[in-house]
Every structure is written in C-alpha cells, then in structure tokens.
N, C-alpha and C positions, 0 to 999 in steps of 0.2 A: 921905672914904671912901665917903659917900655918892654925889658924883658920878663919881667912877670905876666904883663900882658900875653906875650908871646909862648909861656908857659900853656896857655888856654888853646892857644892853635893847636899847638904840637899835640896835645892830647885828641881834639879831635882827627886831625891829619894821621895820626896811628891808630885808631879805630878806623878812619878811610882806607887804608893801605891794607888794614887787615883784612877788610872786606873785599878788599879790590884782589887780593890775592885767593880769598874764597870764592869768588868769581872767575879767576886767571882774566882778571883786568890788566894787561900788562904787569905781570907778575914780578920779573926783574925789578923794572922800576918801582914797583911796589917793596920788595925786598930791601931795595938802597936806601928808599925815601923813613920805611920803619928803622932801620939801620941808623941813621943817621939822626934822626929827628928825637929818635931814643937817646943818642948820644949826647944831643944837645938837651933836650929837657934834663938829661942827668947833671951833664958839668954848668948849667944855670939854677938847676935846682941848688946844689952844692954854692952857689955865688951869693942864692938868696937866701940860705940859711948863715951865712957867713956875715951877710950884711945887715940881718935881722937886728934894726936897732933899739926894737921895745919887745916886752914879756910878750903882746898881743901877737905881733911880727915871727914874734919867735914861735910860738904854740902853733899858730896858723901852719909855719912852712914845715913842723914838727909833724906838723897833721899829714899834710900835703906828702910829705918822705914815705909816712905808712901809706899813704892810696896809691902814690907812687910804684913801693913795691909789690902792691896786689896787683894794679894793673898793669905791671912787667910780667908779673908768675902767667897772669891772663893771655898776654898776647903770647907770652911762649908753650902754654901750655892749652889754649884752649885751640885746637881745630877750628878754619875760619869756615864755619856753617853756619845756616840758619836757624840753627837748631841751638848753637849755642851763641847767637847771636845777643839775644837780649841779657844773658850773664857778662858778657864781653861789654855793650852797651851802658851796664849798671856800674862797672869798675870807670868807664871813662866819665860818666857823669858823677861820679865822687871826685875822681881828677879836676874835672870842670870847674865843678864850684867853689874848689879849695884854691887852686890857681886863680879864680874871680875873686874872692875872700880877700887874699892875698894885695890881687894888684889894685884892688879896690881901698884896701888898708895903708895901701902904700902912696896914693895916690893923697887921702884924706892926711897922710903922714907928711907929706911937700908942702899941701896948701897953697899950692899956686894953682894962678886960673889955666894956666895952658895944660896942667897934666890930666884935667877935666879931659881936652882934646886927644892927649897921647893915649888916654887910657880907651877914647872912643875909637878911635883908630885902630887903635889896637884891638879893641873886639870885633871890628870889621874883617881883620883876619881870620880869627876863629868862627865869625857865623860862615863866611864860603867855605872854609874846610867843614862846619857841621851841616852845609847843605850838600857837598859833594856825596859826604857819611850819610846824610838820608838817602841820598838820591838812590844810592846803590843799597840800602837798609830796602828799599821800595824794591828792587829788582827780583826779591828773595820772596814766593808766595809766603812763607813761613816765618817772614822777617817782623821786627817788633810794631806790635799795634798801632802805636799812634803814632809813628814816623809820619806820615803825611799831614799830620795836624800839628809836629814840630820842624817839619820842614817849612809850612805856610806861616807859622809864627817865626822862624829863623829869615823866611825872605822881608817879611814885612818890616824888621826891626831890622837889617841893612837898608832898607832902603831910608826908615824916616831916621836912621843915623847919618845917611850921604845928606843929607837935607840939612840936619843940623851943623855938621861939619863945614858944610857950603854958606851957610847962612853966621856959622862963627864972626865974630868981631875979630877974630885975631887972624882970619882968613886972609891972606894976602891975595893979588890975583893969580900968583903963580900957585900956591896951594889951589883957588877956585878952578884953574884949568886943570892943573890933574885931577879935582874934582869930577870936573866935566865928562876927561876922559874914562873917569872911572865907571862916572855913570853910563857912558857908552857900551864898556866891556861886562859890566852888570846888566844891561839888555840883552847883549847876545849868550850871556850864562841865565838869565832869567828865561829865556825862548829853547833852551835846552833844557831847561829841566822841567820847559812845560810839556814837550816834546816825549 
C-alpha cells in the first residue's frame, strides 16, 4: 500500500518539476528530480504489476502502465510552457487517478485497519507535491483555470487528514509527536503558499 501510494506522489512531483523547468526554478535540481522520480515510478510500477494478485488489480495496473507511457511521452515532448500546462496536467491527472485506484484496491485487499492509515499518510505525500505543483501553475498568467480552487481543496484535505492521523486509535505518542512536528511544518508551508 505504501509503495502503491508513493506512485500518486511521484505523479505530482513529476508535474511539479516540469513546471519548475518551465519557470527556471532551480532547473538543475528539477531535472535531477524528474529523472529520479521517473525511474522510481517505472521500477515501482513493474513491481506492482508483478505483484498484483487479482484480475482487478492486474487490470488497474495495466491501465496505469498505459497512462504512464502517455505521461512520460508528454513530459519529454511537451515544452514546459503555460500554453502546454493544461495538456500535461491532464496526463498527470490520469496517472494520479489510476495510482489512487490501485492504492485503494490494495488497501481493501489487505483488509487490515492499519492499511487505512498507511494509505492516508501516503496521500499526504501526494498532497504536498500537488500543492507545490498548483503554486507553480498559478505563477503563469495563462495557467490552468481552476488551479486556485484545486489548491484550496488540497489544503483542506491535507489539514483534515492531519487531524484524522493524529486522532487515530493506532497512533502512538511517538507518532503523535511526529504529526505535531508535521503540523508545524504545514504552518510554514501554508504561510508560504499564501504569500
């Protein structure tokens, strides 16, 4: 479930790095992160496809493989510009939706209460990258029209999930302390987004 959920985050990180390249925000770091994230996504996808124990999961991960191929092609062929951002983000959304679907299917298959929390915590990784992505989208005047709304929705979801994770019966004092530290970091990040 953790590995499957990481695919969601990587889909958003790849779009974020593409946008960063287009805006010349730490371009060398963005190129390195894009290459590393792409390679990790590919390795994990192959592992998840090999592991998939049900017909439904095999179908989901086959569809994710196809969406991933289109996304990779877009990352390589679409120049990172405001004019191309809607097309790239549509490819990213397809990958994200299928990665999320696969994570949910694996969580249901595991049928253990702790997998819900692993999935939710993993979704937080994705939301942090999604927020950075939408921040960069909004920096372009001709960016995606609903980027501000999407960013606000992601912020609300992130804050709600922090509370759920903190209040989970399985949360130990050590986990709650880490979540408290995460809440502090979230305050800095939210403040930066608002600036």
